[in-house]
VOVO-906860 format. One record per residue (C-alpha): x, z, y; residue number from 1. Coordinates in nm, 3 decimals. Example, Ala and Ser with C-alpha at 12.3 -4.5 7.8 and 13.67 -1.06 7.14 Angstrom:
<marmis>
((1.230,0.780,-0.450),1),
((1.367,0.714,-0.106),2),
</marmis>
This chain:
<marmis>
((7.975,3.721,14.419),1),
((8.029,3.352,14.339),2),
((8.370,3.362,14.506),3),
((8.466,3.678,14.319),4),
((8.360,3.531,13.984),5),
((8.549,3.208,14.054),6),
((8.861,3.413,14.125),7),
((8.822,3.616,13.806),8),
((8.781,3.293,13.608),9),
((9.089,3.135,13.765),10),
((9.292,3.455,13.721),11),
((9.182,3.480,13.356),12),
((9.311,3.130,13.286),13),
((9.640,3.195,13.467),14),
((9.706,3.533,13.301),15),
((9.615,3.381,12.965),16),
((9.859,3.093,13.004),17),
((10.147,3.257,13.192),18),
((10.114,3.630,13.131),19),
((10.130,3.909,13.387),20),
((10.484,3.846,13.512),21),
((10.440,3.469,13.521),22),
((10.126,3.483,13.735),23),
((10.116,3.532,14.112),24),
((9.838,3.558,14.367),25),
((9.962,3.227,14.511),26),
((9.923,3.060,14.172),27),
((9.573,3.205,14.132),28),
((9.465,3.099,14.481),29),
((9.589,2.745,14.409),30),
((9.405,2.734,14.073),31),
((9.085,2.861,14.238),32),
((9.119,2.623,14.535),33),
((9.105,2.914,14.781),34),
((9.333,3.060,15.043),35),
((9.547,3.368,14.977),36),
((9.331,3.546,15.236),37),
((9.018,3.479,15.028),38),
((9.195,3.620,14.721),39),
((9.323,3.937,14.889),40),
((8.986,3.998,15.053),41),
((8.844,4.063,14.706),42),
((9.162,4.176,14.528),43),
((9.434,4.327,14.750),44),
((9.705,4.306,14.481),45),
((9.779,4.138,14.150),46),
((9.731,4.478,13.983),47),
((9.369,4.494,14.105),48),
((9.302,4.143,13.978),49),
((9.465,4.207,13.640),50),
((9.262,4.528,13.601),51),
((8.942,4.336,13.673),52),
((9.028,4.057,13.429),53),
((9.096,4.310,13.153),54),
((8.767,4.486,13.227),55),
((8.586,4.151,13.214),56),
((8.740,4.063,12.877),57),
((8.653,4.404,12.733),58),
((8.299,4.383,12.872),59),
((8.242,4.045,12.705),60),
((8.377,4.187,12.378),61),
((8.159,4.498,12.389),62),
((7.851,4.288,12.464),63),
((7.922,4.085,12.149),64),
((7.957,4.407,11.946),65),
((7.624,4.529,12.077),66),
((7.450,4.204,11.982),67),
((7.593,4.219,11.630),68),
((7.501,4.584,11.581),69),
((7.133,4.488,11.623),70),
((7.151,4.262,11.316),71),
((7.034,4.388,10.978),72),
((7.324,4.344,10.736),73),
((7.552,4.542,10.507),74),
((7.858,4.715,10.661),75),
((8.109,4.479,10.497),76),
((7.914,4.172,10.605),77),
((7.907,4.318,10.957),78),
((8.286,4.357,10.960),79),
((8.332,3.995,10.853),80),
((8.084,3.865,11.111),81),
((8.246,4.084,11.375),82),
((8.590,3.931,11.314),83),
((8.439,3.582,11.326),84),
((8.268,3.665,11.656),85),
((8.590,3.809,11.800),86),
((8.768,3.490,11.700),87),
((8.495,3.279,11.861),88),
((8.540,3.478,12.182),89),
((8.917,3.425,12.169),90),
((8.854,3.054,12.126),91),
((8.600,3.016,12.406),92),
((8.651,3.295,12.662),93),
((8.963,3.288,12.883),94),
((8.891,3.645,12.999),95),
((8.912,3.768,12.639),96),
((9.242,3.590,12.573),97),
((9.374,3.720,12.904),98),
((9.263,4.076,12.822),99),
((9.450,4.056,12.491),100),
((9.769,3.934,12.656),101),
((9.750,4.174,12.951),102),
((9.688,4.467,12.716),103),
((10.018,4.382,12.545),104),
((10.219,4.314,12.859),105),
((10.100,4.599,13.083),106),
((10.205,4.939,12.944),107),
((9.952,5.215,12.998),108),
((9.649,4.985,12.999),109),
((9.386,4.968,12.728),110),
((9.461,4.741,12.434),111),
((9.185,4.491,12.356),112),
((9.163,4.607,11.996),113),
((9.082,4.961,12.112),114),
((8.739,4.829,12.212),115),
((8.641,4.727,11.858),116),
((8.872,4.881,11.596),117),
((8.685,5.216,11.585),118),
((8.365,5.023,11.508),119),
((8.541,4.833,11.228),120),
((8.679,5.154,11.079),121),
((8.336,5.320,11.087),122),
((8.175,5.022,10.915),123),
((8.446,5.016,10.648),124),
((8.401,5.388,10.582),125),
((8.032,5.319,10.522),126),
((8.113,5.017,10.304),127),
((8.348,5.230,10.093),128),
((8.097,5.513,10.054),129),
((7.823,5.269,9.948),130),
((8.044,5.103,9.684),131),
((8.093,4.773,9.866),132),
((8.471,4.808,9.845),133),
((8.684,4.855,9.535),134),
((8.805,5.213,9.489),135),
((9.163,5.109,9.569),136),
((9.057,4.915,9.882),137),
((9.083,5.210,10.119),138),
((8.911,5.175,10.460),139),
((9.238,5.239,10.645),140),
((9.409,4.955,10.457),141),
((9.119,4.714,10.506),142),
((9.121,4.803,10.878),143),
((9.487,4.700,10.885),144),
((9.389,4.374,10.713),145),
((9.131,4.310,10.986),146),
((9.395,4.372,11.254),147),
((9.628,4.122,11.088),148),
((9.353,3.863,11.055),149),
((9.252,3.883,11.422),150),
((9.616,3.882,11.537),151),
((9.676,3.578,11.318),152),
((9.373,3.403,11.467),153),
((9.507,3.466,11.818),154),
((9.855,3.339,11.723),155),
((9.697,3.025,11.573),156),
((9.496,2.964,11.891),157),
((9.798,3.004,12.117),158),
((10.002,2.769,11.900),159),
((9.737,2.494,11.916),160),
((9.671,2.518,12.292),161),
((9.697,2.174,12.449),162),
((9.711,2.005,12.111),163),
((9.476,1.756,11.949),164),
((9.115,1.867,12.021),165),
((9.026,1.770,11.663),166),
((9.244,2.060,11.543),167),
((9.054,2.293,11.310),168),
((8.874,2.577,11.485),169),
((9.011,2.927,11.434),170),
((8.666,3.046,11.323),171),
((8.648,2.790,11.041),172),
((9.000,2.880,10.932),173),
((8.922,3.253,10.932),174),
((8.613,3.196,10.715),175),
((8.836,3.043,10.448),176),
((9.089,3.323,10.475),177),
((8.813,3.584,10.437),178),
((8.694,3.404,10.124),179),
((9.044,3.439,9.977),180),
((9.063,3.805,10.078),181),
((8.728,3.880,9.914),182),
((8.785,3.699,9.584),183),
((9.162,3.754,9.555),184),
((9.430,3.493,9.496),185),
((9.600,3.601,9.174),186),
((9.480,3.449,8.846),187),
((9.685,3.710,8.659),188),
((9.525,4.022,8.802),189),
((9.651,4.253,9.078),190),
((10.024,4.272,9.140),191),
((10.209,4.531,9.349),192),
((10.464,4.373,9.585),193),
((10.821,4.499,9.549),194),
((10.958,4.710,9.834),195),
((11.191,4.513,10.058),196),
((11.545,4.633,10.059),197),
((11.515,4.806,9.720),198),
((11.824,4.768,9.504),199),
((11.630,4.845,9.186),200),
((11.519,4.562,8.959),201),
((11.181,4.569,8.780),202),
((11.367,4.655,8.461),203),
((11.531,4.953,8.628),204),
((11.205,5.079,8.779),205),
((11.011,5.024,8.454),206),
</marmis>
């Protein structure tokens, strides 16, 4: 079991850094300090190893969801804490980052967000029904916002990999972004963005 876990850890780091096509069993065996024979004894092919890494990343994510669901808090607060926890996992767990990347690069496999988006949508439906959201903040649109925030957190993490360790954590950054999302940024009241590609000016549409 220790050997298997060491291989999953090494494979997670390799898939995270180099993606599915850029990772080979030889690279994983070198990273784990084991022979190819030791790798193929547990995982006959790269497909088997990638499947296991994705399952590991999803399992870690679902365990975090289960822990959060035991907390007593309002639905909207739960959504915010959930995104912060997902970002913490992305920051600290190679298997989670690898699961995200593999879900994108391997057609037909489960996307990482499929493990938690239904929970987010259900919580936002409850938040809307209980009056926690403005009437024009529809649950579907806020779910899209959550997707963008988590994708942005992942992009930020990938951009800062190997950089100065004093770089701001993605969790701290997301807390500030959530504050802006909750209070709004316009001092002049809500504004509707113009459609891109429209040839009509505001005067023509008004």
